[in-house]
C-alpha positions in Angstrom: 0.0 0.0 0.0 1.4 3.4 -1.0 1.6 5.7 2.0 -0.3 9.0 1.8 -0.4 12.2 3.8 -3.8 12.9 5.4 -3.9 16.5 6.7 -6.2 18.8 8.5 -5.9 22.3 10.0 -6.7 24.0 13.3 -9.6 25.7 11.4 -11.0 22.4 10.2 -10.7 20.8 13.6 -12.8 23.7 15.1 -15.3 23.3 12.3 -15.8 19.7 13.4 -16.2 20.7 17.1 -12.9 19.4 18.4 -12.8 18.9 22.2 -11.6 22.1 23.7 -9.0 20.5 26.0 -7.5 18.2 23.4 -7.5 21.0 20.9 -5.7 23.3 23.3 -3.1 20.5 23.9 -2.5 20.2 20.2 -2.2 24.0 19.8 0.4 24.1 22.6 2.4 21.3 21.1 2.4 22.8 17.6 3.5 26.2 18.9 2.4 29.8 18.4 3.9 30.0 14.9 1.3 27.5 13.5 -1.2 29.2 11.3 -4.9 28.6 11.6 -5.1 27.0 8.1 -1.6 25.4 7.9 -1.7 21.7 7.1 -1.3 19.4 10.1 -0.3 15.8 9.2 -2.4 13.3 11.1 0.9 11.7 12.2 1.7 15.0 14.1 -1.7 14.6 15.9 -0.8 11.0 16.7 2.5 12.1 18.1 1.2 15.0 20.2 -2.3 13.8 21.2 -2.4 10.1 20.8 -4.4 7.5 18.9 -7.9 8.5 19.9 -7.4 12.1 18.8 -5.7 11.1 15.6 -8.6 8.8 14.7 -11.1 11.4 15.6 -9.3 13.9 13.3 -10.0 11.7 10.3 -13.4 13.4 10.1 -11.7 16.8 9.6 -9.1 15.8 6.9 -8.8 17.4 3.6 -10.2 15.2 0.9 -7.5 12.9 -0.6 -8.1 10.6 -3.6 -7.0 7.5 -1.6 -8.3 8.7 1.8 -11.5 6.5 1.8 -9.5 3.4 0.8 -6.9 4.1 3.5 -9.5 4.6 6.2 -11.3 1.4 5.2 -8.1 -0.6 5.3 -7.1 0.9 8.7 -10.5 0.0 10.1 -10.1 -3.6 8.8 -6.6 -3.8 10.4 -8.0 -2.5 13.7 -10.8 -5.1 13.7 -8.3 -7.8 12.8 -6.1 -6.7 15.7 -8.8 -7.6 18.2 -10.2 -10.6 16.3 -8.3 -13.1 18.6 -10.4 -12.0 21.5 -13.6 -13.0 19.6 -12.1 -16.2 18.1 -10.8 -17.4 21.4 -14.4 -17.4 22.7 -16.0 -18.6 19.4 -13.3 -20.6 17.5 -15.8 -22.0 14.9 -17.4 -18.6 14.0 -15.6 -17.2 11.0 -18.2 -14.4 10.2 -16.1 -11.6 11.6 -13.0 -12.8 9.7 -15.1 -12.9 6.5 -16.5 -9.5 7.2 -13.0 -8.1 7.5 -12.0 -9.8 4.3 -15.0 -8.3 2.5 -14.1 -4.8 3.8 -10.6 -5.2 2.5 -11.8 -6.6 -0.9 -14.2 -3.6 -1.2 -11.5 -1.1 -0.4 -9.1 -2.7 -2.9 -11.8 -2.8 -5.7 -12.1 -6.6 -5.8 -15.8 -6.5 -5.0 -18.5 -3.9 -5.6 -20.8 -2.0 -3.2 -23.6 -4.4 -4.3 -21.4 -7.4 -3.4 -20.6 -5.7 -0.1 -24.4 -5.2 0.6 -24.9 -8.9 0.1 -22.4 -9.4 3.0 -24.3 -7.0 5.3 -26.1 -9.9 6.9 -22.8 -11.5 7.8 -21.6 -8.2 9.2 -24.7 -7.9 11.3 -24.4 -11.5 12.4 -20.8 -10.9 13.4 -21.7 -7.9 15.4 -24.5 -9.8 17.1 -22.2 -12.7 17.9 -19.6 -10.3 19.3 -22.2 -8.7 21.6 -23.4 -12.1 22.7 -19.9 -13.2 23.4 -19.4 -10.2 25.6 -22.6 -10.9 27.5 -21.8 -14.6 27.8 -18.3 -14.0 29.0 -19.6 -12.4 32.2 -18.5 -9.3 33.9 -15.0 -10.4 34.8 -14.2 -11.7 31.3 -15.9 -8.7 29.7 -13.8 -6.3 31.8 -10.6 -8.2 30.8 -11.6 -8.1 27.1 -12.6 -4.4 27.3 -9.4 -3.6 29.0 -7.4 -5.5 26.4 -9.3 -3.8 23.6 -8.7 -0.3 25.0 -5.4 -0.8 26.8 -2.0 0.5 26.0 -1.1 -2.5 23.8 -4.1 -1.9 21.6 -3.4 1.8 21.3 0.2 1.0 20.4 -1.0 -1.4 17.7 -3.4 1.2 16.4 -0.6 3.8 16.3 1.6 1.4 14.3 -1.2 0.7 11.9 -1.8 4.4 11.3 2.0 4.9 10.7 1.9 2.0 8.1 -0.6 3.8 6.0 0.3 7.5 6.5 3.4 9.2 5.1 6.0 10.1 7.8 6.6 13.8 8.1 4.9 16.8 6.5 
């Protein structure tokens, strides 16, 4: 996958109602010389504010011809990163894995939106199965799974996935 630069600006972040505290943190890290409409590479947001803010900032990026494809592939990679949690509980249920493959195939132009729509039932079933797994696992296991899914290791994995897709530097 060719790396691309996804950029936003302080102006665009405000237009999308950025959280005041996180916005102020980014402004302080960028420094006073940063202009309101100067490009900010999402990798800079990742470095200064972390994964959650970087992912949130995707909504405020300047349109890029490959942007949708990159975002779809990143989402598939994020889903695949936590797939072992689901597969450990349901080793014979391959619907989430198939849904991730369909998302990648669509992003890479191997299937059409019509083909993807035909897989919506599998996606819904996978979502329902994941929710059922969480309920069935009980509070202790759910807490462990939720902690794993939102913990430092997952954030580090997400950050690495973002770096794989986005061009380093400005």
